[in-house]
VEXSEZA-279558 format. One record per residue: residue number from 1; residue in one letter; z, y, x of N, C-alpha, C in turn. Coordinates in nm, 2 decimals, decimal comma. Each point is the difference from the previous one (the first is absolute). Layout:
N
<k=NUM | r=a | nc3=Z | nc2=Y | nc1=X | cac3=Z | cac2=Y | cac1=X | cc3=Z | cc2=Y | cc1=X> $
...
! end
This chain:
150
<k=1 | r=x | nc3=-4,40 | nc2=6,17 | nc1=13,00 | cac3=0,08 | cac2=0,10 | cac1=-0,05 | cc3=0,08 | cc2=0,07 | cc1=0,14> $
<k=2 | r=x | nc3=-0,01 | nc2=0,13 | nc1=0,03 | cac3=0,04 | cac2=0,06 | cac1=0,12 | cc3=0,16 | cc2=0,00 | cc1=-0,01> $
<k=3 | r=x | nc3=0,05 | nc2=0,06 | nc1=-0,11 | cac3=0,14 | cac2=-0,01 | cac1=0,00 | cc3=0,07 | cc2=-0,13 | cc1=-0,08> $
<k=4 | r=x | nc3=0,13 | nc2=-0,03 | nc1=0,06 | cac3=0,05 | cac2=-0,10 | cac1=-0,05 | cc3=0,10 | cc2=0,02 | cc1=-0,11> $
<k=5 | r=x | nc3=-0,05 | nc2=0,10 | nc1=-0,10 | cac3=0,11 | cac2=0,06 | cac1=-0,09 | cc3=-0,08 | cc2=-0,02 | cc1=-0,13> $
<k=6 | r=x | nc3=0,05 | nc2=-0,07 | nc1=-0,08 | cac3=-0,06 | cac2=-0,01 | cac1=-0,15 | cc3=0,09 | cc2=0,07 | cc1=-0,10> $
<k=7 | r=x | nc3=-0,08 | nc2=0,10 | nc1=-0,08 | cac3=0,07 | cac2=0,06 | cac1=-0,12 | cc3=-0,05 | cc2=-0,06 | cc1=-0,12> $
<k=8 | r=x | nc3=0,12 | nc2=-0,06 | nc1=-0,05 | cac3=-0,01 | cac2=-0,07 | cac1=-0,12 | cc3=0,07 | cc2=0,07 | cc1=-0,10> $
<k=9 | r=x | nc3=-0,08 | nc2=0,04 | nc1=-0,12 | cac3=0,03 | cac2=0,10 | cac1=-0,11 | cc3=0,06 | cc2=-0,07 | cc1=-0,14> $
<k=10 | r=x | nc3=0,09 | nc2=0,08 | nc1=-0,05 | cac3=0,03 | cac2=-0,07 | cac1=-0,13 | cc3=0,04 | cc2=0,10 | cc1=-0,08> $
<k=11 | r=x | nc3=-0,04 | nc2=-0,03 | nc1=-0,15 | cac3=0,05 | cac2=0,10 | cac1=-0,08 | cc3=0,14 | cc2=-0,04 | cc1=-0,09> $
<k=12 | r=x | nc3=0,02 | nc2=-0,11 | nc1=0,06 | cac3=0,15 | cac2=-0,06 | cac1=-0,04 | cc3=-0,03 | cc2=-0,11 | cc1=-0,10> $
<k=13 | r=x | nc3=-0,13 | nc2=0,00 | nc1=-0,04 | cac3=-0,05 | cac2=-0,09 | cac1=-0,14 | cc3=0,00 | cc2=-0,14 | cc1=0,05> $
<k=14 | r=x | nc3=-0,01 | nc2=-0,09 | nc1=-0,09 | cac3=-0,03 | cac2=-0,15 | cac1=0,05 | cc3=-0,13 | cc2=-0,03 | cc1=0,07> $
<k=15 | r=x | nc3=-0,07 | nc2=0,08 | nc1=-0,08 | cac3=-0,16 | cac2=0,01 | cac1=0,07 | cc3=0,00 | cc2=0,03 | cc1=0,14> $
<k=16 | r=x | nc3=0,07 | nc2=0,07 | nc1=0,05 | cac3=-0,02 | cac2=0,06 | cac1=0,14 | cc3=0,07 | cc2=-0,11 | cc1=0,09> $
<k=17 | r=x | nc3=0,06 | nc2=-0,12 | nc1=-0,07 | cac3=0,05 | cac2=-0,10 | cac1=0,10 | cc3=-0,10 | cc2=-0,10 | cc1=0,05> $
<k=18 | r=x | nc3=-0,11 | nc2=0,01 | nc1=-0,07 | cac3=-0,10 | cac2=-0,10 | cac1=0,03 | cc3=-0,07 | cc2=0,02 | cc1=0,14> $
<k=19 | r=x | nc3=0,01 | nc2=0,12 | nc1=0,07 | cac3=-0,03 | cac2=0,02 | cac1=0,13 | cc3=0,13 | cc2=-0,05 | cc1=0,10> $
<k=20 | r=x | nc3=0,11 | nc2=-0,01 | nc1=-0,04 | cac3=0,10 | cac2=-0,03 | cac1=0,10 | cc3=0,00 | cc2=-0,14 | cc1=0,10> $
<k=21 | r=x | nc3=-0,06 | nc2=-0,11 | nc1=-0,08 | cac3=-0,01 | cac2=-0,12 | cac1=0,07 | cc3=-0,11 | cc2=0,01 | cc1=0,11> $
<k=22 | r=x | nc3=-0,11 | nc2=0,03 | nc1=-0,06 | cac3=-0,11 | cac2=0,00 | cac1=0,10 | cc3=0,03 | cc2=0,10 | cc1=0,12> $
<k=23 | r=x | nc3=0,05 | nc2=0,11 | nc1=-0,04 | cac3=0,02 | cac2=0,12 | cac1=0,10 | cc3=0,09 | cc2=-0,06 | cc1=0,11> $
<k=24 | r=x | nc3=0,13 | nc2=-0,05 | nc1=-0,07 | cac3=0,08 | cac2=-0,06 | cac1=0,08 | cc3=-0,05 | cc2=-0,11 | cc1=0,12> $
<k=25 | r=x | nc3=-0,08 | nc2=-0,10 | nc1=-0,06 | cac3=-0,07 | cac2=-0,10 | cac1=0,09 | cc3=-0,08 | cc2=0,05 | cc1=0,09> $
<k=26 | r=x | nc3=-0,08 | nc2=0,13 | nc1=-0,04 | cac3=-0,11 | cac2=0,07 | cac1=0,10 | cc3=0,11 | cc2=0,06 | cc1=0,10> $
<k=27 | r=x | nc3=0,09 | nc2=0,06 | nc1=-0,05 | cac3=0,10 | cac2=0,07 | cac1=0,12 | cc3=0,08 | cc2=-0,10 | cc1=0,09> $
<k=28 | r=x | nc3=0,03 | nc2=-0,11 | nc1=-0,06 | cac3=0,07 | cac2=-0,09 | cac1=0,08 | cc3=-0,11 | cc2=-0,04 | cc1=0,11> $
<k=29 | r=x | nc3=-0,12 | nc2=-0,03 | nc1=-0,03 | cac3=-0,08 | cac2=-0,08 | cac1=0,08 | cc3=-0,07 | cc2=0,12 | cc1=0,09> $
<k=30 | r=x | nc3=0,05 | nc2=0,12 | nc1=-0,02 | cac3=-0,08 | cac2=0,08 | cac1=0,12 | cc3=0,12 | cc2=0,06 | cc1=0,07> $
<k=31 | r=x | nc3=0,12 | nc2=-0,02 | nc1=-0,03 | cac3=0,11 | cac2=0,04 | cac1=0,05 | cc3=0,02 | cc2=0,16 | cc1=-0,02> $
<k=32 | r=x | nc3=-0,05 | nc2=0,04 | nc1=-0,13 | cac3=0,00 | cac2=0,12 | cac1=-0,06 | cc3=0,13 | cc2=0,06 | cc1=-0,07> $
<k=33 | r=x | nc3=0,03 | nc2=0,13 | nc1=0,02 | cac3=0,13 | cac2=0,04 | cac1=-0,10 | cc3=-0,07 | cc2=0,02 | cc1=-0,12> $
<k=34 | r=x | nc3=0,09 | nc2=0,02 | nc1=-0,11 | cac3=-0,03 | cac2=0,06 | cac1=-0,12 | cc3=0,11 | cc2=0,09 | cc1=-0,05> $
<k=35 | r=x | nc3=-0,08 | nc2=0,09 | nc1=-0,04 | cac3=0,08 | cac2=0,11 | cac1=-0,09 | cc3=-0,02 | cc2=-0,01 | cc1=-0,15> $
<k=36 | r=x | nc3=0,08 | nc2=-0,01 | nc1=-0,08 | cac3=-0,01 | cac2=-0,04 | cac1=-0,15 | cc3=0,00 | cc2=0,15 | cc1=-0,06> $
<k=37 | r=x | nc3=-0,09 | nc2=0,05 | nc1=-0,05 | cac3=0,01 | cac2=0,15 | cac1=-0,03 | cc3=-0,01 | cc2=0,03 | cc1=-0,15> $
<k=38 | r=x | nc3=0,09 | nc2=0,06 | nc1=-0,07 | cac3=0,00 | cac2=0,04 | cac1=-0,15 | cc3=-0,02 | cc2=0,14 | cc1=0,00> $
<k=39 | r=x | nc3=-0,11 | nc2=0,06 | nc1=-0,07 | cac3=-0,02 | cac2=0,13 | cac1=-0,01 | cc3=0,07 | cc2=0,04 | cc1=-0,12> $
<k=40 | r=x | nc3=0,11 | nc2=0,08 | nc1=-0,01 | cac3=0,10 | cac2=0,03 | cac1=-0,11 | cc3=-0,12 | cc2=0,11 | cc1=-0,07> $
<k=41 | r=x | nc3=0,01 | nc2=0,00 | nc1=-0,11 | cac3=-0,10 | cac2=0,11 | cac1=-0,08 | cc3=0,11 | cc2=0,07 | cc1=-0,06> $
<k=42 | r=x | nc3=0,04 | nc2=0,12 | nc1=0,07 | cac3=0,11 | cac2=0,09 | cac1=-0,07 | cc3=-0,02 | cc2=0,04 | cc1=-0,12> $
<k=43 | r=x | nc3=0,05 | nc2=0,01 | nc1=-0,09 | cac3=-0,05 | cac2=0,08 | cac1=-0,14 | cc3=0,04 | cc2=0,14 | cc1=0,02> $
<k=44 | r=x | nc3=-0,12 | nc2=0,07 | nc1=-0,02 | cac3=-0,02 | cac2=0,14 | cac1=0,01 | cc3=0,07 | cc2=0,08 | cc1=-0,10> $
<k=45 | r=x | nc3=0,08 | nc2=0,09 | nc1=0,04 | cac3=0,07 | cac2=0,10 | cac1=-0,11 | cc3=-0,05 | cc2=0,14 | cc1=0,03> $
<k=46 | r=x | nc3=-0,02 | nc2=0,05 | nc1=-0,11 | cac3=-0,04 | cac2=0,16 | cac1=0,00 | cc3=0,12 | cc2=0,08 | cc1=0,06> $
<k=47 | r=x | nc3=-0,04 | nc2=0,08 | nc1=0,08 | cac3=0,09 | cac2=0,07 | cac1=0,08 | cc3=0,03 | cc2=0,14 | cc1=-0,06> $
<k=48 | r=x | nc3=0,14 | nc2=0,01 | nc1=-0,04 | cac3=0,04 | cac2=0,11 | cac1=-0,09 | cc3=-0,03 | cc2=0,14 | cc1=0,07> $
<k=49 | r=x | nc3=-0,07 | nc2=0,08 | nc1=-0,07 | cac3=-0,01 | cac2=0,12 | cac1=0,07 | cc3=-0,14 | cc2=0,01 | cc1=0,07> $
<k=50 | r=x | nc3=-0,05 | nc2=-0,14 | nc1=0,00 | cac3=-0,14 | cac2=0,01 | cac1=0,07 | cc3=-0,11 | cc2=0,03 | cc1=-0,06> $
<k=51 | r=x | nc3=-0,12 | nc2=0,04 | nc1=0,03 | cac3=-0,11 | cac2=0,03 | cac1=-0,05 | cc3=-0,05 | cc2=-0,14 | cc1=-0,09> $
<k=52 | r=x | nc3=-0,08 | nc2=0,00 | nc1=-0,10 | cac3=-0,04 | cac2=-0,08 | cac1=-0,08 | cc3=-0,08 | cc2=-0,10 | cc1=0,10> $
<k=53 | r=x | nc3=0,04 | nc2=-0,14 | nc1=-0,02 | cac3=-0,07 | cac2=-0,12 | cac1=0,08 | cc3=0,11 | cc2=0,00 | cc1=0,17> $
<k=54 | r=x | nc3=0,09 | nc2=0,07 | nc1=0,01 | cac3=0,08 | cac2=-0,04 | cac1=0,11 | cc3=0,09 | cc2=-0,11 | cc1=-0,01> $
<k=55 | r=x | nc3=0,00 | nc2=-0,12 | nc1=0,07 | cac3=0,04 | cac2=-0,08 | cac1=-0,02 | cc3=0,11 | cc2=-0,01 | cc1=0,11> $
<k=56 | r=x | nc3=0,14 | nc2=-0,08 | nc1=-0,03 | cac3=0,07 | cac2=-0,02 | cac1=0,12 | cc3=0,05 | cc2=-0,15 | cc1=-0,04> $
<k=57 | r=x | nc3=0,08 | nc2=-0,07 | nc1=0,10 | cac3=0,06 | cac2=-0,14 | cac1=0,01 | cc3=0,09 | cc2=0,00 | cc1=-0,11> $
<k=58 | r=x | nc3=0,05 | nc2=-0,10 | nc1=-0,07 | cac3=0,08 | cac2=-0,05 | cac1=-0,09 | cc3=0,15 | cc2=0,07 | cc1=0,06> $
<k=59 | r=x | nc3=0,09 | nc2=0,00 | nc1=-0,06 | cac3=0,12 | cac2=0,02 | cac1=0,05 | cc3=0,07 | cc2=-0,16 | cc1=0,04> $
<k=60 | r=x | nc3=-0,06 | nc2=-0,08 | nc1=-0,07 | cac3=0,08 | cac2=-0,14 | cac1=0,02 | cc3=-0,08 | cc2=-0,07 | cc1=0,12> $
<k=61 | r=x | nc3=-0,05 | nc2=0,06 | nc1=0,08 | cac3=-0,13 | cac2=-0,05 | cac1=0,09 | cc3=0,09 | cc2=-0,08 | cc1=0,12> $
<k=62 | r=x | nc3=0,13 | nc2=0,03 | nc1=0,03 | cac3=0,08 | cac2=-0,10 | cac1=0,09 | cc3=0,04 | cc2=-0,11 | cc1=-0,06> $
<k=63 | r=x | nc3=0,04 | nc2=0,01 | nc1=-0,13 | cac3=0,04 | cac2=-0,13 | cac1=-0,09 | cc3=-0,12 | cc2=-0,09 | cc1=-0,01> $
<k=64 | r=x | nc3=-0,12 | nc2=0,06 | nc1=-0,04 | cac3=-0,13 | cac2=-0,09 | cac1=-0,01 | cc3=-0,03 | cc2=-0,06 | cc1=0,09> $
<k=65 | r=x | nc3=-0,01 | nc2=0,06 | nc1=0,13 | cac3=-0,03 | cac2=-0,03 | cac1=0,16 | cc3=0,10 | cc2=-0,14 | cc1=0,01> $
<k=66 | r=x | nc3=0,13 | nc2=0,03 | nc1=-0,04 | cac3=0,07 | cac2=-0,12 | cac1=0,03 | cc3=-0,02 | cc2=-0,12 | cc1=-0,08> $
<k=67 | r=x | nc3=-0,02 | nc2=0,03 | nc1=-0,12 | cac3=-0,05 | cac2=-0,13 | cac1=-0,07 | cc3=-0,13 | cc2=-0,07 | cc1=0,04> $
<k=68 | r=x | nc3=-0,09 | nc2=0,10 | nc1=0,04 | cac3=-0,14 | cac2=-0,06 | cac1=0,06 | cc3=0,03 | cc2=-0,10 | cc1=0,12> $
<k=69 | r=x | nc3=0,10 | nc2=0,06 | nc1=0,07 | cac3=0,06 | cac2=-0,08 | cac1=0,12 | cc3=0,06 | cc2=-0,11 | cc1=-0,02> $
<k=70 | r=x | nc3=0,08 | nc2=-0,01 | nc1=-0,07 | cac3=0,05 | cac2=-0,11 | cac1=-0,05 | cc3=-0,10 | cc2=-0,11 | cc1=-0,07> $
<k=71 | r=x | nc3=-0,07 | nc2=0,02 | nc1=-0,08 | cac3=-0,11 | cac2=-0,07 | cac1=-0,03 | cc3=-0,11 | cc2=-0,03 | cc1=0,09> $
<k=72 | r=x | nc3=-0,01 | nc2=0,07 | nc1=0,09 | cac3=-0,08 | cac2=-0,05 | cac1=0,12 | cc3=0,05 | cc2=-0,11 | cc1=0,10> $
<k=73 | r=x | nc3=0,13 | nc2=0,03 | nc1=0,01 | cac3=0,11 | cac2=-0,11 | cac1=0,07 | cc3=-0,04 | cc2=-0,13 | cc1=-0,09> $
<k=74 | r=x | nc3=0,04 | nc2=0,02 | nc1=-0,13 | cac3=-0,03 | cac2=-0,14 | cac1=-0,10 | cc3=-0,14 | cc2=-0,07 | cc1=0,04> $
<k=75 | r=x | nc3=-0,09 | nc2=0,09 | nc1=0,02 | cac3=-0,14 | cac2=-0,08 | cac1=0,02 | cc3=-0,01 | cc2=-0,05 | cc1=0,14> $
<k=76 | r=x | nc3=0,05 | nc2=0,07 | nc1=0,08 | cac3=0,00 | cac2=-0,04 | cac1=0,15 | cc3=0,06 | cc2=-0,13 | cc1=0,04> $
<k=77 | r=x | nc3=0,13 | nc2=-0,04 | nc1=-0,11 | cac3=0,05 | cac2=-0,13 | cac1=0,02 | cc3=-0,10 | cc2=-0,12 | cc1=0,00> $
<k=78 | r=x | nc3=-0,12 | nc2=0,04 | nc1=-0,08 | cac3=-0,07 | cac2=-0,13 | cac1=0,01 | cc3=-0,11 | cc2=0,00 | cc1=0,09> $
<k=79 | r=x | nc3=0,03 | nc2=0,08 | nc1=0,12 | cac3=-0,09 | cac2=-0,01 | cac1=0,12 | cc3=0,06 | cc2=-0,08 | cc1=0,10> $
<k=80 | r=x | nc3=-0,07 | nc2=-0,09 | nc1=0,12 | cac3=0,09 | cac2=-0,08 | cac1=0,08 | cc3=0,07 | cc2=0,08 | cc1=0,09> $
<k=81 | r=x | nc3=0,14 | nc2=-0,07 | nc1=0,02 | cac3=0,11 | cac2=0,08 | cac1=0,08 | cc3=-0,05 | cc2=0,01 | cc1=0,17> $
<k=82 | r=x | nc3=-0,11 | nc2=-0,07 | nc1=0,03 | cac3=-0,03 | cac2=-0,01 | cac1=0,15 | cc3=-0,11 | cc2=0,13 | cc1=0,01> $
<k=83 | r=x | nc3=-0,04 | nc2=0,07 | nc1=-0,12 | cac3=-0,09 | cac2=0,11 | cac1=-0,01 | cc3=0,05 | cc2=0,13 | cc1=0,06> $
<k=84 | r=x | nc3=-0,04 | nc2=0,06 | nc1=0,10 | cac3=0,02 | cac2=0,12 | cac1=0,06 | cc3=-0,02 | cc2=0,10 | cc1=-0,13> $
<k=85 | r=x | nc3=0,10 | nc2=0,05 | nc1=-0,05 | cac3=-0,04 | cac2=0,09 | cac1=-0,13 | cc3=0,11 | cc2=0,11 | cc1=-0,02> $
<k=86 | r=x | nc3=-0,08 | nc2=0,11 | nc1=-0,03 | cac3=0,10 | cac2=0,12 | cac1=-0,01 | cc3=-0,06 | cc2=0,05 | cc1=-0,17> $
<k=87 | r=x | nc3=0,09 | nc2=0,05 | nc1=-0,07 | cac3=-0,02 | cac2=0,05 | cac1=-0,12 | cc3=0,01 | cc2=0,17 | cc1=-0,01> $
<k=88 | r=x | nc3=-0,12 | nc2=0,03 | nc1=-0,08 | cac3=0,01 | cac2=0,16 | cac1=-0,01 | cc3=-0,03 | cc2=0,03 | cc1=-0,13> $
<k=89 | r=x | nc3=0,06 | nc2=0,13 | nc1=-0,03 | cac3=-0,02 | cac2=0,06 | cac1=-0,12 | cc3=-0,04 | cc2=0,14 | cc1=-0,01> $
<k=90 | r=x | nc3=-0,12 | nc2=0,05 | nc1=-0,03 | cac3=-0,06 | cac2=0,13 | cac1=0,01 | cc3=0,00 | cc2=0,04 | cc1=-0,11> $
<k=91 | r=x | nc3=0,00 | nc2=0,14 | nc1=-0,02 | cac3=0,00 | cac2=0,06 | cac1=-0,16 | cc3=-0,14 | cc2=0,09 | cc1=0,02> $
<k=92 | r=x | nc3=-0,09 | nc2=0,00 | nc1=-0,09 | cac3=-0,13 | cac2=0,05 | cac1=-0,03 | cc3=-0,03 | cc2=0,01 | cc1=-0,15> $
<k=93 | r=x | nc3=-0,06 | nc2=0,11 | nc1=0,00 | cac3=-0,09 | cac2=-0,02 | cac1=-0,14 | cc3=-0,13 | cc2=-0,03 | cc1=0,01> $
<k=94 | r=x | nc3=-0,05 | nc2=-0,02 | nc1=0,12 | cac3=-0,13 | cac2=-0,09 | cac1=0,02 | cc3=0,03 | cc2=-0,11 | cc1=0,09> $
<k=95 | r=x | nc3=0,02 | nc2=-0,11 | nc1=-0,06 | cac3=0,03 | cac2=-0,13 | cac1=0,06 | cc3=-0,12 | cc2=-0,05 | cc1=0,10> $
<k=96 | r=x | nc3=-0,12 | nc2=0,02 | nc1=-0,01 | cac3=-0,11 | cac2=-0,06 | cac1=0,07 | cc3=0,01 | cc2=0,10 | cc1=0,14> $
<k=97 | r=x | nc3=0,00 | nc2=0,12 | nc1=-0,03 | cac3=0,01 | cac2=0,10 | cac1=0,13 | cc3=0,13 | cc2=-0,03 | cc1=0,09> $
<k=98 | r=x | nc3=0,11 | nc2=-0,02 | nc1=-0,08 | cac3=0,13 | cac2=-0,07 | cac1=0,11 | cc3=-0,01 | cc2=-0,09 | cc1=0,05> $
<k=99 | r=x | nc3=-0,06 | nc2=-0,12 | nc1=-0,06 | cac3=-0,04 | cac2=-0,13 | cac1=0,06 | cc3=-0,08 | cc2=0,02 | cc1=0,15> $
<k=100 | r=x | nc3=-0,11 | nc2=0,08 | nc1=-0,06 | cac3=-0,09 | cac2=0,02 | cac1=0,15 | cc3=0,04 | cc2=0,07 | cc1=0,10> $
<k=101 | r=x | nc3=0,11 | nc2=0,10 | nc1=-0,04 | cac3=0,05 | cac2=0,12 | cac1=0,08 | cc3=0,12 | cc2=-0,10 | cc1=0,10> $
<k=102 | r=x | nc3=0,05 | nc2=-0,08 | nc1=-0,09 | cac3=0,12 | cac2=-0,08 | cac1=0,09 | cc3=-0,07 | cc2=-0,10 | cc1=0,08> $
<k=103 | r=x | nc3=-0,12 | nc2=-0,06 | nc1=-0,02 | cac3=-0,06 | cac2=-0,08 | cac1=0,08 | cc3=-0,07 | cc2=0,06 | cc1=0,14> $
<k=104 | r=x | nc3=-0,02 | nc2=0,15 | nc1=-0,03 | cac3=-0,06 | cac2=0,08 | cac1=0,13 | cc3=0,12 | cc2=0,02 | cc1=0,08> $
<k=105 | r=x | nc3=0,10 | nc2=0,02 | nc1=-0,05 | cac3=0,10 | cac2=0,07 | cac1=0,07 | cc3=0,09 | cc2=-0,12 | cc1=0,06> $
<k=106 | r=x | nc3=-0,02 | nc2=-0,11 | nc1=-0,05 | cac3=0,10 | cac2=-0,09 | cac1=0,08 | cc3=-0,08 | cc2=-0,13 | cc1=0,06> $
<k=107 | r=x | nc3=-0,11 | nc2=0,03 | nc1=0,06 | cac3=-0,09 | cac2=-0,09 | cac1=0,05 | cc3=-0,02 | cc2=-0,15 | cc1=-0,05> $
<k=108 | r=x | nc3=-0,03 | nc2=0,03 | nc1=-0,14 | cac3=-0,05 | cac2=-0,13 | cac1=-0,07 | cc3=-0,12 | cc2=-0,05 | cc1=0,03> $
<k=109 | r=x | nc3=-0,03 | nc2=-0,14 | nc1=0,00 | cac3=-0,13 | cac2=-0,04 | cac1=0,04 | cc3=-0,08 | cc2=-0,08 | cc1=-0,13> $
<k=110 | r=x | nc3=0,08 | nc2=-0,03 | nc1=-0,10 | cac3=-0,04 | cac2=-0,04 | cac1=-0,11 | cc3=0,08 | cc2=0,02 | cc1=-0,14> $
<k=111 | r=x | nc3=-0,04 | nc2=0,04 | nc1=-0,11 | cac3=0,08 | cac2=0,03 | cac1=-0,12 | cc3=-0,05 | cc2=-0,11 | cc1=-0,08> $
<k=112 | r=x | nc3=0,12 | nc2=-0,06 | nc1=-0,08 | cac3=-0,03 | cac2=-0,12 | cac1=-0,06 | cc3=0,07 | cc2=0,05 | cc1=-0,14> $
<k=113 | r=x | nc3=-0,06 | nc2=-0,03 | nc1=-0,12 | cac3=0,04 | cac2=0,02 | cac1=-0,15 | cc3=-0,07 | cc2=-0,08 | cc1=-0,10> $
<k=114 | r=x | nc3=0,07 | nc2=0,00 | nc1=-0,11 | cac3=-0,08 | cac2=-0,08 | cac1=-0,11 | cc3=-0,05 | cc2=0,11 | cc1=-0,10> $
<k=115 | r=x | nc3=-0,09 | nc2=-0,03 | nc1=-0,09 | cac3=-0,05 | cac2=0,07 | cac1=-0,09 | cc3=0,04 | cc2=-0,06 | cc1=-0,12> $
<k=116 | r=x | nc3=0,01 | nc2=0,10 | nc1=-0,10 | cac3=0,05 | cac2=-0,01 | cac1=-0,14 | cc3=-0,12 | cc2=-0,07 | cc1=-0,08> $
<k=117 | r=x | nc3=-0,13 | nc2=0,05 | nc1=0,02 | cac3=-0,11 | cac2=-0,03 | cac1=-0,05 | cc3=-0,02 | cc2=0,09 | cc1=-0,12> $
<k=118 | r=x | nc3=0,02 | nc2=0,12 | nc1=-0,03 | cac3=0,00 | cac2=0,07 | cac1=-0,11 | cc3=-0,15 | cc2=0,04 | cc1=0,01> $
<k=119 | r=x | nc3=-0,03 | nc2=-0,01 | nc1=-0,13 | cac3=-0,16 | cac2=0,05 | cac1=-0,03 | cc3=-0,02 | cc2=0,09 | cc1=-0,11> $
<k=120 | r=x | nc3=-0,10 | nc2=0,05 | nc1=-0,05 | cac3=-0,03 | cac2=0,09 | cac1=-0,10 | cc3=0,09 | cc2=0,13 | cc1=0,00> $
<k=121 | r=x | nc3=0,04 | nc2=0,01 | nc1=-0,12 | cac3=0,10 | cac2=0,15 | cac1=-0,04 | cc3=0,11 | cc2=-0,02 | cc1=0,10> $
<k=122 | r=x | nc3=0,09 | nc2=-0,11 | nc1=0,00 | cac3=0,14 | cac2=0,02 | cac1=0,10 | cc3=-0,04 | cc2=0,02 | cc1=0,14> $
<k=123 | r=x | nc3=-0,12 | nc2=-0,04 | nc1=0,06 | cac3=-0,03 | cac2=0,04 | cac1=0,13 | cc3=-0,07 | cc2=0,15 | cc1=0,00> $
<k=124 | r=x | nc3=-0,07 | nc2=0,06 | nc1=-0,09 | cac3=-0,03 | cac2=0,12 | cac1=0,00 | cc3=0,12 | cc2=0,08 | cc1=-0,02> $
<k=125 | r=x | nc3=0,10 | nc2=-0,02 | nc1=-0,09 | cac3=0,09 | cac2=0,09 | cac1=0,00 | cc3=0,13 | cc2=-0,02 | cc1=0,12> $
<k=126 | r=x | nc3=0,01 | nc2=-0,14 | nc1=0,04 | cac3=0,11 | cac2=-0,01 | cac1=0,10 | cc3=-0,06 | cc2=0,02 | cc1=0,15> $
<k=127 | r=x | nc3=-0,14 | nc2=-0,03 | nc1=0,00 | cac3=-0,07 | cac2=-0,01 | cac1=0,15 | cc3=0,01 | cc2=-0,14 | cc1=0,04> $
<k=128 | r=x | nc3=-0,02 | nc2=-0,02 | nc1=0,13 | cac3=0,01 | cac2=-0,12 | cac1=0,07 | cc3=0,07 | cc2=0,05 | cc1=0,12> $
<k=129 | r=x | nc3=0,11 | nc2=-0,03 | nc1=0,04 | cac3=0,07 | cac2=0,06 | cac1=0,12 | cc3=-0,06 | cc2=-0,12 | cc1=0,11> $
<k=130 | r=x | nc3=-0,05 | nc2=-0,10 | nc1=-0,02 | cac3=-0,04 | cac2=-0,09 | cac1=0,10 | cc3=-0,14 | cc2=0,06 | cc1=0,05> $
<k=131 | r=x | nc3=-0,08 | nc2=0,03 | nc1=-0,11 | cac3=-0,10 | cac2=0,03 | cac1=0,02 | cc3=0,00 | cc2=0,15 | cc1=0,10> $
<k=132 | r=x | nc3=0,06 | nc2=0,07 | nc1=-0,03 | cac3=0,04 | cac2=0,14 | cac1=0,07 | cc3=0,04 | cc2=-0,01 | cc1=0,16> $
<k=133 | r=x | nc3=0,10 | nc2=-0,13 | nc1=0,00 | cac3=0,01 | cac2=-0,03 | cac1=0,15 | cc3=-0,13 | cc2=-0,06 | cc1=0,05> $
<k=134 | r=x | nc3=-0,07 | nc2=-0,06 | nc1=-0,06 | cac3=-0,13 | cac2=-0,07 | cac1=0,08 | cc3=-0,09 | cc2=0,12 | cc1=0,03> $
<k=135 | r=x | nc3=0,00 | nc2=0,08 | nc1=-0,08 | cac3=-0,09 | cac2=0,10 | cac1=0,04 | cc3=0,06 | cc2=0,10 | cc1=0,11> $
<k=136 | r=x | nc3=0,13 | nc2=0,01 | nc1=0,01 | cac3=0,06 | cac2=0,13 | cac1=0,08 | cc3=0,05 | cc2=-0,09 | cc1=0,14> $
<k=137 | r=x | nc3=0,05 | nc2=-0,13 | nc1=-0,02 | cac3=0,06 | cac2=-0,04 | cac1=0,16 | cc3=-0,10 | cc2=-0,03 | cc1=0,10> $
<k=138 | r=x | nc3=0,05 | nc2=0,01 | nc1=0,09 | cac3=-0,07 | cac2=0,02 | cac1=0,15 | cc3=0,02 | cc2=-0,15 | cc1=0,08> $
<k=139 | r=x | nc3=0,06 | nc2=-0,08 | nc1=-0,07 | cac3=0,03 | cac2=-0,14 | cac1=0,05 | cc3=-0,05 | cc2=-0,09 | cc1=-0,11> $
<k=140 | r=x | nc3=0,00 | nc2=-0,13 | nc1=0,04 | cac3=-0,05 | cac2=-0,08 | cac1=-0,10 | cc3=0,11 | cc2=-0,05 | cc1=-0,11> $
<k=141 | r=x | nc3=-0,04 | nc2=-0,01 | nc1=-0,13 | cac3=0,07 | cac2=-0,02 | cac1=-0,12 | cc3=-0,03 | cc2=-0,14 | cc1=-0,04> $
<k=142 | r=x | nc3=0,10 | nc2=-0,07 | nc1=-0,03 | cac3=0,00 | cac2=-0,14 | cac1=-0,04 | cc3=0,09 | cc2=0,02 | cc1=-0,14> $
<k=143 | r=x | nc3=-0,12 | nc2=-0,03 | nc1=-0,11 | cac3=0,04 | cac2=-0,02 | cac1=-0,15 | cc3=-0,02 | cc2=-0,11 | cc1=-0,07> $
<k=144 | r=x | nc3=0,15 | nc2=-0,03 | nc1=-0,08 | cac3=-0,02 | cac2=-0,10 | cac1=-0,06 | cc3=-0,01 | cc2=0,00 | cc1=-0,13> $
<k=145 | r=x | nc3=-0,11 | nc2=-0,07 | nc1=-0,07 | cac3=-0,05 | cac2=0,05 | cac1=-0,15 | cc3=0,13 | cc2=-0,07 | cc1=-0,08> $
<k=146 | r=x | nc3=-0,01 | nc2=0,05 | nc1=-0,14 | cac3=0,08 | cac2=-0,06 | cac1=-0,10 | cc3=-0,02 | cc2=-0,16 | cc1=-0,01> $
<k=147 | r=x | nc3=0,08 | nc2=-0,07 | nc1=-0,07 | cac3=0,00 | cac2=-0,15 | cac1=0,03 | cc3=-0,11 | cc2=-0,01 | cc1=-0,12> $
<k=148 | r=x | nc3=-0,02 | nc2=0,06 | nc1=-0,10 | cac3=-0,11 | cac2=-0,01 | cac1=-0,11 | cc3=-0,14 | cc2=0,01 | cc1=0,06> $
<k=149 | r=x | nc3=-0,01 | nc2=0,08 | nc1=0,09 | cac3=-0,13 | cac2=0,04 | cac1=0,07 | cc3=-0,08 | cc2=-0,14 | cc1=0,02> $
<k=150 | r=x | nc3=-0,11 | nc2=0,02 | nc1=-0,02 | cac3=-0,09 | cac2=-0,14 | cac1=0,04 | cc3=-0,12 | cc2=0,05 | cc1=0,08> $
! end
């Protein structure tokens, strides 16, 4: 790993926390810093007076980001105190692209994430953020599968 900066992603769900312990252990062993990143998916709102399909950010974006940051801080409490940790919330309608962009702009050497293990219709409708990150990232990606995966 060229950079000693690990990007640990979370969607703030309990499933995301599966990656926390192993990633923390890895970071401590390597002497790497960790950024715990949440991509806040801003609810899009039609722009008044805009053409059909013109989308703007929600009027409550600031409040939503604050709630996301509070939830991120709560999740970070489970990480070891000795970990060199930064918290970051970014807003994007495209979570995978935002993760890859953050990694590129911040000298990240490894992206760590857990997957939800969606399949079938739910995967087709919602897509797989983890799969998109795997395809687009220019650094190694460490994926933790769902506990029920065998």
